C-alpha positions as CSV (number, residue, x, y, z in Angstrom):
1,M,0.0,0.0,0.0
2,N,1.3,3.5,-0.9
3,H,1.5,6.1,1.8
4,Y,0.0,8.9,-0.2
5,L,-2.9,9.8,-2.4
6,T,-2.7,11.7,-5.6
7,V,-5.2,14.5,-5.3
8,K,-6.7,16.2,-8.4
9,A,-8.8,19.3,-8.3
10,A,-9.8,21.5,-11.3
11,G,-6.7,20.2,-13.2
12,F,-4.3,20.8,-10.3
13,V,-2.3,17.9,-8.8
14,T,-1.1,17.6,-5.2
15,Y,-0.2,14.7,-3.0
16,C,-1.8,13.8,0.4
17,D,0.7,12.4,2.8
18,A,-1.5,12.2,5.9
19,L,-5.3,11.9,6.3
20,I,-7.9,11.3,9.0
21,A,-11.4,11.0,7.5
22,R,-14.8,9.4,7.6
23,A,-14.7,6.9,4.8
24,T,-17.5,5.4,2.8
25,S,-17.1,3.3,-0.3
26,N,-16.1,6.2,-2.6
27,K,-16.0,9.3,-0.4
28,F,-13.7,10.7,2.3
29,Q,-15.0,13.4,4.6
30,A,-11.7,14.7,6.0
31,C,-11.1,16.0,9.5
32,F,-7.3,16.2,9.0
33,F,-5.6,16.6,5.6
34,S,-1.9,17.2,4.9
35,F,-0.9,17.7,1.3
36,I,2.2,18.6,-0.6
37,G,2.7,20.3,-4.0
38,T,3.8,23.4,-5.8
39,A,2.6,26.7,-4.3
40,S,0.1,27.4,-7.1
41,H,-1.4,23.9,-6.9
42,I,-1.6,24.0,-3.1
43,K,-3.3,27.4,-3.3
44,A,-5.8,26.3,-5.9
45,S,-6.6,22.9,-4.2
46,S,-7.0,24.5,-0.8
47,A,-9.3,27.2,-2.2
48,I,-11.5,24.4,-3.6
49,L,-11.6,22.7,-0.3
50,F,-12.3,25.9,1.6
51,S,-15.2,26.7,-0.7
52,G,-16.8,23.3,0.2
53,D,-16.2,21.6,-3.1
54,T,-14.6,18.2,-3.5
55,C,-11.3,16.9,-4.9
56,R,-10.6,13.5,-6.3
57,G,-8.1,11.2,-4.6
58,F,-6.3,8.3,-6.3
59,N,-4.2,5.5,-4.8
60,H,-2.6,3.9,-7.9
61,D,-4.8,0.9,-8.9
62,E,-7.7,1.6,-6.5
63,P,-10.8,3.5,-7.6
64,A,-10.9,7.2,-7.2
65,V,-12.6,8.7,-4.1
66,E,-14.2,12.1,-3.6
67,L,-12.5,14.1,-0.9
68,S,-14.2,16.9,1.0
69,F,-14.2,18.4,4.5
70,L,-16.3,17.5,7.5
71,G,-17.4,20.8,9.0
72,N,-15.6,24.1,8.9
73,V,-12.1,24.2,7.6
74,R,-9.0,26.0,8.8
75,T,-5.3,25.9,8.0
76,C,-3.1,24.8,11.0
77,R,0.2,24.8,9.1
78,N,1.6,26.0,5.9
79,R,5.3,25.2,5.4
80,K,7.6,25.9,2.5
81,I,10.4,23.3,1.8
82,G,12.4,24.5,-1.2
83,D,9.9,24.9,-4.1
84,T,7.4,22.6,-2.4
85,I,4.6,23.6,0.1
86,N,3.2,21.3,2.8
87,K,-0.2,22.5,4.0
88,V,-2.2,21.0,6.8
89,M,-5.9,21.7,7.0
90,V,-8.2,20.5,9.8
91,S,-11.9,20.6,10.6
92,A,-12.2,23.6,13.0
93,D,-15.2,21.8,14.6
94,Y,-13.2,18.8,15.7
95,F,-9.8,20.4,16.2
96,P,-10.6,23.7,17.9
97,E,-7.6,26.1,18.3
98,N,-8.5,27.1,21.9
99,T,-11.1,25.0,23.7
100,S,-11.4,27.3,26.7
101,N,-12.5,30.5,24.8
102,S,-14.7,29.2,22.0
103,K,-18.4,29.7,22.4
104,D,-19.4,27.5,19.5
105,L,-17.7,24.2,20.6
106,I,-19.4,21.0,19.8
107,N,-19.3,18.1,22.2
108,A,-17.1,16.1,19.8
109,A,-13.4,15.7,18.9
110,V,-11.1,13.7,16.7
111,I,-8.6,11.8,18.8
112,Y,-5.7,9.9,17.3
113,G,-2.5,8.1,18.4
114,P,-0.1,5.2,17.8
115,N,-2.2,2.7,19.8
116,M,-5.6,2.3,21.5
117,H,-4.2,3.0,25.0
118,T,-2.9,6.4,23.9
119,V,-6.2,7.2,22.1
120,Q,-8.3,6.3,25.1
121,E,-6.0,8.4,27.4
122,R,-6.2,11.4,25.0
123,A,-10.0,11.0,24.8
124,F,-10.3,11.0,28.6
125,L,-8.2,14.2,28.8
126,R,-10.3,15.9,26.1
127,L,-13.5,15.0,27.8
128,D,-12.1,16.0,31.2
129,G,-11.0,19.3,29.8
130,A,-14.4,20.0,28.2
131,S,-16.5,19.0,31.2
132,S,-17.1,20.8,34.5
133,I,-17.6,17.4,36.2
134,P,-14.5,16.0,37.9
135,L,-13.6,12.7,36.2
136,K,-11.3,10.0,37.6
137,P,-8.6,8.5,35.3
138,E,-9.7,5.1,36.5
139,W,-12.9,5.7,34.6
140,Q,-11.2,5.9,31.2
141,V,-12.3,2.6,29.7
142,W,-15.9,2.9,31.1
143,L,-16.2,6.5,29.7
144,W,-14.8,5.3,26.3
145,D,-17.3,2.4,26.1
146,E,-20.4,4.0,27.7
147,I,-20.1,7.8,27.1
148,M,-17.9,8.8,24.2
149,Q,-19.5,6.9,21.4
150,P,-16.2,6.3,19.5
151,E,-16.5,6.1,15.7
152,K,-13.4,4.5,13.9
153,L,-12.0,6.8,11.2
154,H,-9.8,6.0,8.2
155,S,-6.3,7.3,8.8
156,F,-2.8,7.0,7.2
157,G,0.4,9.0,7.4
158,G,2.7,7.7,10.0
159,R,2.9,6.0,13.3
160,Q,1.1,8.7,15.2
161,L,-2.0,8.3,13.0
162,Q,-2.4,4.5,13.4
163,E,-5.6,4.8,15.4
164,A,-8.1,7.6,14.9
165,Y,-11.6,8.0,16.3
166,L,-14.3,10.6,16.3
167,I,-15.7,10.8,19.9
168,S,-18.8,12.7,21.2
169,W,-20.3,13.1,24.6
170,P,-23.5,14.5,26.2
171,E,-24.0,17.9,27.9
172,D,-22.8,18.1,31.5
173,D,-26.2,17.5,33.1
174,L,-26.7,14.2,31.1
175,L,-23.0,13.2,31.7
176,Q,-23.5,13.7,35.4
177,G,-26.6,11.6,35.5
178,K,-24.8,8.7,33.7
179,I,-21.8,9.0,36.0
180,L,-24.1,8.9,39.1
181,E,-25.8,5.9,37.6
182,G,-22.4,4.2,37.1
183,I,-21.5,4.9,40.7
184,T,-24.8,3.7,42.0
185,Q,-24.5,0.4,40.0
186,Q,-20.9,0.1,41.1
187,Y,-19.4,0.3,37.6
188,L,-17.5,3.3,38.8
189,I,-15.6,3.5,42.1
């Protein structure tokens, strides 16, 4: 398997070297998208994605897939390496820049890591940071299974992207009720 996609948009060609996306049979809804190319091709392709349109991704002998973004898009890195540009775009809804100041945060996030233990630990920290309810680290697995509703995402691009999940959680009052029920039924100590 190749570790990149060839991405075509309005006649411009770039290469995707890292991706986290919801995947269906012929469509990727990206949450994290890193691509490489010439400055003009990166500029044109990113404009297409920012406008909400789709690109086509190819992985050699496999059928092409449509590539678009899941939610609002922002650039989190734009690096020039010689004549080549590496641009990283993310879904602003699932990768907020500053979680403490944003008023429009959704109760969801994309969590990724090299293994499930790291992903569950990061998911716990994200939930703990988003909630006003004190959570115990010992509850990590229970919260993952019963509260966070993890959805496995398609990912490639290196060891740190081996496991990727979209998690979501209820508002604090519902979360508190579920935690109290878990304590009452002795699932949580």
